[in-house]
MIMARRO-77103 format. One record per residue: residue number from 1; residue in one letter; x, y, z of N, C-alpha, C in turn. Coordinates in pm, 1 decimal. Example, Ala and Ser with C-alpha at 12.3 -4.5 7.8 and 13.67 -1.06 7.14 Angstrom:
BEGIN
+-----+--------+----------+----------+----------+----------+----------+----------+----------+----------+----------+
: num : residu :     n.xx :     n.yy :     n.zz :    ca.xx :    ca.yy :    ca.zz :     c.xx :     c.yy :     c.zz :
+-----+--------+----------+----------+----------+----------+----------+----------+----------+----------+----------+
:   1 :      A :   1319.0 :   -569.0 :    780.0 :   1230.0 :   -450.0 :    780.0 :   1320.0 :   -330.0 :    780.0 :
:   2 :      S :   1285.0 :   -225.0 :    708.0 :   1367.0 :   -106.0 :    714.0 :   1290.0 :      3.0 :    787.0 :
+-----+--------+----------+----------+----------+----------+----------+----------+----------+----------+----------+
//
This chain:
BEGIN
+-----+--------+----------+----------+----------+----------+----------+----------+----------+----------+----------+
: num : residu :     n.xx :     n.yy :     n.zz :    ca.xx :    ca.yy :    ca.zz :     c.xx :     c.yy :     c.zz :
+-----+--------+----------+----------+----------+----------+----------+----------+----------+----------+----------+
:   1 :      M :  -7646.9 :  13896.5 : -21035.2 :  -7771.8 :  13938.3 : -20974.6 :  -7753.5 :  14071.1 : -20904.5 :
:   2 :      E :  -7842.8 :  14163.6 : -20924.8 :  -7830.3 :  14296.1 : -20866.5 :  -7948.3 :  14326.2 : -20775.4 :
:   3 :      F :  -7921.9 :  14405.8 : -20673.1 :  -8024.9 :  14445.9 : -20579.4 :  -8035.1 :  14598.1 : -20578.1 :
:   4 :      P :  -8156.1 :  14651.3 : -20575.9 :  -8170.3 :  14797.1 : -20569.9 :  -8134.8 :  14849.8 : -20430.7 :
:   5 :      W :  -8076.1 :  14965.5 : -20424.7 :  -8044.4 :  15031.2 : -20298.1 :  -8141.3 :  15147.2 : -20280.9 :
:   6 :      P :  -8211.0 :  15154.5 : -20168.4 :  -8318.8 :  15254.0 : -20155.3 :  -8271.2 :  15398.5 : -20149.7 :
:   7 :      M :  -8145.8 :  15422.1 : -20115.0 :  -8100.9 :  15559.7 : -20099.9 :  -8041.2 :  15616.4 : -20228.7 :
:   8 :      R :  -7923.3 :  15566.8 : -20267.4 :  -7856.3 :  15613.2 : -20388.0 :  -7748.0 :  15514.4 : -20427.1 :
:   9 :      G :  -7704.7 :  15520.6 : -20549.4 :  -7596.5 :  15434.5 : -20594.1 :  -7644.6 :  15296.2 : -20636.5 :
:  10 :      L :  -7553.2 :  15200.9 : -20631.6 :  -7579.3 :  15065.3 : -20679.5 :  -7545.4 :  14963.4 : -20573.7 :
:  11 :      C :  -7610.6 :  14849.3 : -20581.6 :  -7573.4 :  14732.3 : -20502.0 :  -7542.8 :  14618.6 : -20597.8 :
:  12 :      V :  -7425.0 :  14560.8 : -20584.2 :  -7384.6 :  14449.9 : -20670.5 :  -7343.2 :  14333.7 : -20582.2 :
:  13 :      T :  -7393.5 :  14216.1 : -20612.5 :  -7363.0 :  14101.1 : -20528.8 :  -7230.6 :  14037.9 : -20568.2 :
:  14 :      H :  -7162.9 :  13988.6 : -20467.8 :  -7043.0 :  13907.1 : -20485.5 :  -7065.1 :  13777.1 : -20410.1 :
:  15 :      A :  -6983.0 :  13678.3 : -20440.3 :  -6998.3 :  13548.2 : -20375.7 :  -6981.7 :  13561.7 : -20224.8 :
:  16 :      W :  -7074.0 :  13506.7 : -20151.4 :  -7070.9 :  13511.1 : -20004.8 :  -7069.0 :  13367.2 : -19953.4 :
:  17 :      P :  -6976.0 :  13334.9 : -19864.7 :  -6959.6 :  13194.7 : -19823.9 :  -7084.2 :  13133.9 : -19758.5 :
:  18 :      M :  -7161.6 :  13213.0 : -19684.1 :  -7272.4 :  13155.3 : -19610.2 :  -7404.3 :  13164.4 : -19683.8 :
:  19 :      R :  -7441.0 :  13282.5 : -19729.8 :  -7571.3 :  13304.1 : -19791.3 :  -7563.3 :  13332.1 : -19940.9 :
:  20 :      S :  -7443.5 :  13323.0 : -19997.6 :  -7420.1 :  13354.5 : -20139.1 :  -7460.5 :  13498.0 : -20172.6 :
:  21 :      L :  -7455.8 :  13585.8 : -20070.5 :  -7490.8 :  13725.8 : -20092.2 :  -7391.5 :  13816.9 : -20021.6 :
:  22 :      C :  -7343.8 :  13915.8 : -20092.7 :  -7266.4 :  14023.2 : -20032.1 :  -7291.1 :  14148.3 : -20114.7 :
:  23 :      L :  -7344.9 :  14252.6 : -20052.8 :  -7381.7 :  14372.9 : -20127.0 :  -7263.8 :  14469.3 : -20131.8 :
:  24 :      A :  -7225.9 :  14505.1 : -20252.8 :  -7119.5 :  14603.1 : -20270.2 :  -7183.3 :  14736.3 : -20308.5 :
:  25 :      Y :  -7162.2 :  14836.9 : -20227.4 :  -7226.4 :  14965.5 : -20248.1 :  -7132.7 :  15058.4 : -20324.0 :
:  26 :      A :  -7183.1 :  15117.9 : -20430.5 :  -7103.9 :  15211.9 : -20509.8 :  -7116.0 :  15351.6 : -20449.4 :
:  27 :      W :  -7014.8 :  15394.5 : -20379.7 :  -7019.4 :  15524.2 : -20312.5 :  -7003.6 :  15637.3 : -20413.4 :
:  28 :      P :  -7085.4 :  15743.0 : -20404.8 :  -7087.7 :  15846.4 : -20507.6 :  -6972.6 :  15945.4 : -20500.4 :
:  29 :      I :  -6905.0 :  15955.0 : -20387.0 :  -6802.2 :  16059.2 : -20372.1 :  -6664.8 :  15995.0 : -20360.6 :
:  30 :      C :  -6590.7 :  15996.2 : -20468.6 :  -6449.1 :  15957.0 : -20470.5 :  -6422.9 :  15817.5 : -20416.0 :
:  31 :      D :  -6521.7 :  15727.1 : -20430.0 :  -6507.1 :  15591.1 : -20380.6 :  -6471.9 :  15586.3 : -20232.0 :
:  32 :      L :  -6518.4 :  15684.4 : -20156.8 :  -6489.5 :  15687.8 : -20014.0 :  -6607.7 :  15635.2 : -19935.4 :
:  33 :      C :  -6577.0 :  15561.2 : -19831.3 :  -6680.3 :  15508.0 : -19745.3 :  -6712.1 :  15608.7 : -19636.7 :
:  34 :      A :  -6836.3 :  15610.3 : -19591.1 :  -6875.2 :  15704.1 : -19487.0 :  -6811.6 :  15670.3 : -19352.8 :
:  35 :      M :  -6772.8 :  15544.6 : -19333.2 :  -6718.7 :  15504.0 : -19204.1 :  -6570.3 :  15470.4 : -19208.0 :
:  36 :      Y :  -6532.0 :  15382.4 : -19297.9 :  -6393.3 :  15338.4 : -19305.2 :  -6348.0 :  15332.2 : -19450.2 :
:  37 :      T :  -6224.2 :  15371.4 : -19475.4 :  -6165.1 :  15358.6 : -19608.2 :  -6036.3 :  15278.2 : -19594.3 :
:  38 :      W :  -6030.4 :  15166.8 : -19665.3 :  -5914.2 :  15079.5 : -19656.9 :  -5828.7 :  15099.4 : -19781.6 :
:  39 :      P :  -5696.6 :  15113.2 : -19763.6 :  -5608.2 :  15137.8 : -19878.8 :  -5590.3 :  15016.0 : -19968.4 :
:  40 :      M :  -5620.3 :  14897.2 : -19915.9 :  -5593.1 :  14774.9 : -19990.6 :  -5696.2 :  14753.7 : -20099.4 :
:  41 :      R :  -5661.0 :  14780.9 : -20222.5 :  -5744.2 :  14762.2 : -20341.4 :  -5876.5 :  14838.2 : -20332.8 :
:  42 :      G :  -5873.6 :  14954.2 : -20268.5 :  -5994.2 :  15036.3 : -20262.3 :  -6105.1 :  14974.9 : -20179.3 :
:  43 :      L :  -6069.9 :  14890.4 : -20083.4 :  -6170.8 :  14823.5 : -20002.9 :  -6232.9 :  14919.5 : -19902.7 :
:  44 :      C :  -6364.2 :  14912.3 : -19891.0 :  -6435.9 :  14998.4 : -19799.2 :  -6548.6 :  14917.9 : -19737.2 :
:  45 :      V :  -6559.0 :  14919.6 : -19605.3 :  -6651.8 :  14831.8 : -19536.4 :  -6741.1 :  14910.3 : -19440.7 :
:  46 :      V :  -6869.2 :  14881.5 : -19446.4 :  -6964.3 :  14932.2 : -19348.0 :  -7030.0 :  14812.0 : -19282.0 :
:  47 :      Y :  -7037.4 :  14812.9 : -19149.5 :  -7094.9 :  14698.4 : -19081.2 :  -7224.3 :  14735.6 : -19008.8 :
:  48 :      A :  -7309.7 :  14634.9 : -18988.3 :  -7432.7 :  14652.3 : -18913.0 :  -7447.6 :  14534.1 : -18819.4 :
:  49 :      W :  -7543.5 :  14543.1 : -18726.3 :  -7556.5 :  14439.4 : -18623.9 :  -7679.5 :  14352.1 : -18644.3 :
:  50 :      S :  -7668.0 :  14230.5 : -18597.3 :  -7781.4 :  14139.0 : -18587.4 :  -7755.0 :  14048.0 : -18468.3 :
:  51 :      I :  -7826.7 :  13936.6 : -18458.5 :  -7804.8 :  13846.7 : -18346.1 :  -7666.7 :  13783.5 : -18352.6 :
:  52 :      F :  -7605.5 :  13778.4 : -18469.7 :  -7470.7 :  13725.5 : -18482.1 :  -7367.0 :  13836.3 : -18496.6 :
:  53 :      G :  -7408.7 :  13961.6 : -18475.5 :  -7314.5 :  14072.3 : -18482.4 :  -7310.4 :  14140.2 : -18617.6 :
:  54 :      L :  -7359.2 :  14073.3 : -18722.4 :  -7358.4 :  14132.0 : -18856.0 :  -7494.2 :  14111.1 : -18920.1 :
:  55 :      R :  -7561.6 :  14217.1 : -18955.5 :  -7687.2 :  14204.9 : -19028.7 :  -7662.1 :  14214.7 : -19177.9 :
:  56 :      A :  -7571.0 :  14302.4 : -19218.5 :  -7539.5 :  14317.3 : -19359.9 :  -7395.9 :  14364.4 : -19374.8 :
:  57 :      V :  -7330.2 :  14323.8 : -19477.9 :  -7193.8 :  14366.7 : -19507.6 :  -7193.9 :  14431.1 : -19644.9 :
:  58 :      Y :  -7153.2 :  14558.4 : -19649.8 :  -7147.8 :  14630.3 : -19776.7 :  -7001.2 :  14658.6 : -19806.2 :
:  59 :      A :  -6946.9 :  14594.5 : -19907.8 :  -6805.4 :  14608.0 : -19938.6 :  -6787.0 :  14670.4 : -20075.9 :
:  60 :      R :  -6711.4 :  14779.9 : -20079.6 :  -6682.4 :  14844.7 : -20207.8 :  -6551.0 :  14788.6 : -20258.2 :
:  61 :      L :  -6555.8 :  14706.3 : -20363.1 :  -6437.4 :  14641.2 : -20415.8 :  -6414.4 :  14684.0 : -20559.6 :
:  62 :      K :  -6289.8 :  14709.1 : -20592.9 :  -6257.0 :  14747.0 : -20729.6 :  -6220.5 :  14625.7 : -20814.1 :
:  63 :      I :  -6243.7 :  14507.8 : -20757.6 :  -6224.5 :  14384.6 : -20833.5 :  -6353.6 :  14306.3 : -20829.4 :
:  64 :      D :  -6378.4 :  14225.9 : -20930.2 :  -6503.5 :  14152.8 : -20939.1 :  -6497.1 :  14016.6 : -20870.4 :
:  65 :      N :  -6384.4 :  13950.5 : -20880.5 :  -6371.6 :  13817.4 : -20821.0 :  -6316.5 :  13830.4 : -20679.9 :
:  66 :      V :  -6397.5 :  13789.2 : -20584.3 :  -6360.4 :  13801.5 : -20444.1 :  -6345.8 :  13662.7 : -20384.4 :
:  67 :      S :  -6228.5 :  13635.0 : -20330.5 :  -6202.4 :  13502.3 : -20274.7 :  -6248.9 :  13495.3 : -20130.6 :
:  68 :      S :  -6254.1 :  13374.7 : -20078.6 :  -6295.0 :  13356.1 : -19939.4 :  -6193.3 :  13417.4 : -19843.8 :
:  69 :      E :  -6065.4 :  13425.6 : -19885.6 :  -5964.9 :  13488.0 : -19800.7 :  -5993.0 :  13636.6 : -19782.6 :
:  70 :      K :  -6038.1 :  13701.8 : -19888.9 :  -6071.5 :  13844.0 : -19877.8 :  -6193.1 :  13863.5 : -19788.3 :
:  71 :      Y :  -6289.7 :  13772.2 : -19795.7 :  -6405.9 :  13782.2 : -19706.9 :  -6365.2 :  13760.0 : -19562.4 :
:  72 :      A :  -6270.6 :  13668.8 : -19540.5 :  -6221.7 :  13647.9 : -19404.6 :  -6154.8 :  13774.7 : -19352.7 :
:  73 :      F :  -6079.8 :  13843.3 : -19440.0 :  -6016.0 :  13969.6 : -19402.5 :  -6120.7 :  14075.6 : -19371.2 :
:  74 :      I :  -6226.7 :  14081.7 : -19452.6 :  -6334.4 :  14177.2 : -19429.6 :  -6400.8 :  14151.2 : -19294.6 :
:  75 :      L :  -6432.5 :  14026.0 : -19266.9 :  -6497.3 :  13992.4 : -19140.8 :  -6408.2 :  14022.5 : -19022.5 :
:  76 :      L :  -6277.3 :  13999.4 : -19037.9 :  -6183.0 :  14031.8 : -18931.4 :  -6182.6 :  14180.9 : -18903.5 :
:  77 :      C :  -6185.3 :  14262.6 : -19009.9 :  -6191.0 :  14407.3 : -18993.6 :  -6320.3 :  14449.9 : -18925.8 :
:  78 :      L :  -6430.5 :  14384.6 : -18962.0 :  -6559.0 :  14417.6 : -18901.2 :  -6560.9 :  14386.1 : -18752.3 :
:  79 :      V :  -6505.5 :  14271.9 : -18717.4 :  -6501.2 :  14234.1 : -18576.0 :  -6413.0 :  14331.3 : -18498.4 :
:  80 :      A :  -6297.7 :  14367.0 : -18557.5 :  -6207.9 :  14461.6 : -18491.0 :  -6273.8 :  14598.3 : -18475.0 :
:  81 :      A :  -6343.3 :  14644.7 : -18578.6 :  -6409.6 :  14774.8 : -18572.0 :  -6523.8 :  14773.0 : -18471.0 :
:  82 :      N :  -6589.6 :  14659.1 : -18458.8 :  -6700.5 :  14647.2 : -18364.7 :  -6652.9 :  14655.9 : -18220.2 :
:  83 :      R :  -6527.5 :  14618.2 : -18196.8 :  -6474.0 :  14618.5 : -18060.7 :  -6410.9 :  14751.9 : -18024.6 :
:  84 :      L :  -6396.8 :  14844.4 : -18119.4 :  -6336.7 :  14975.7 : -18090.8 :  -6434.5 :  15067.0 : -18020.7 :
+-----+--------+----------+----------+----------+----------+----------+----------+----------+----------+----------+
//
């Protein structure tokens, strides 16, 4: 299932433990994220806020199958970045 992104690029869903949704944004410039670039498998994360601290998670992954352990790692990075 795919979702349109209003600005540019693509949004592709991956399995999400809670809502079965995770938007992966295809960054147009060298697979670099505007905020953070992670060396581990080209992972790139942008976080936003809501009442639970996260409104949306956009993860740029160079692999299609994402396990719950990788999502736990992503959420840990988001929490750490939120506290910086």
